[in-house]
C-alpha positions in Angstrom: 55.2 -26.7 161.6 53.7 -23.1 162.1 53.8 -23.6 165.9 57.4 -24.9 165.8 58.4 -21.9 163.6 56.7 -19.4 165.9 58.2 -20.8 169.1 61.7 -21.2 167.8 61.4 -17.5 166.5 60.4 -16.4 170.0 63.2 -18.3 171.5 65.8 -16.9 169.0 64.5 -13.3 169.7 64.7 -13.7 173.5 68.1 -15.2 173.0 69.2 -12.3 170.9 67.8 -9.9 173.6 69.8 -11.7 176.3 73.0 -11.9 174.4 72.7 -8.2 173.6 71.9 -7.3 177.2 74.9 -9.5 178.4 77.4 -7.7 176.1 76.2 -4.1 176.9 74.5 -3.8 180.3 74.9 -7.1 182.3 77.9 -9.1 183.1 76.7 -12.7 182.7 78.6 -15.7 184.1 80.3 -18.0 181.6 77.7 -20.7 182.0 74.9 -18.4 181.1 76.7 -17.0 178.1 77.3 -20.8 176.9 73.6 -21.9 177.6 72.4 -19.0 175.7 74.6 -19.7 172.8 73.5 -23.2 172.8 69.7 -22.1 172.9 70.4 -19.8 170.1 72.0 -22.4 168.0 69.1 -24.9 168.6 66.7 -22.1 167.9 68.2 -21.3 164.5 68.4 -24.8 163.4 64.6 -25.3 164.3 63.6 -22.2 162.6 65.5 -23.0 159.4 64.1 -26.6 159.4 60.4 -25.6 160.0 60.6 -22.8 157.4 62.2 -25.0 154.7 59.6 -27.9 155.6 56.6 -25.4 155.2 58.1 -24.3 152.0 58.6 -27.6 150.6 55.2 -28.9 151.8 53.4 -26.0 150.1 55.2 -26.7 146.8 
């Protein structure tokens, strides 16, 4: 679970950086914005799942 948590955090961080750059400097096409949003949504779900799973497992 620790590796899943680390990978999902890295993907989420990169997704937020791309989203911020797309809103300020770059003009991304619609498909790239949607793909980034889907990756961000999946990374958030995996990060929450792995964090809660580690907390419950260590209880």
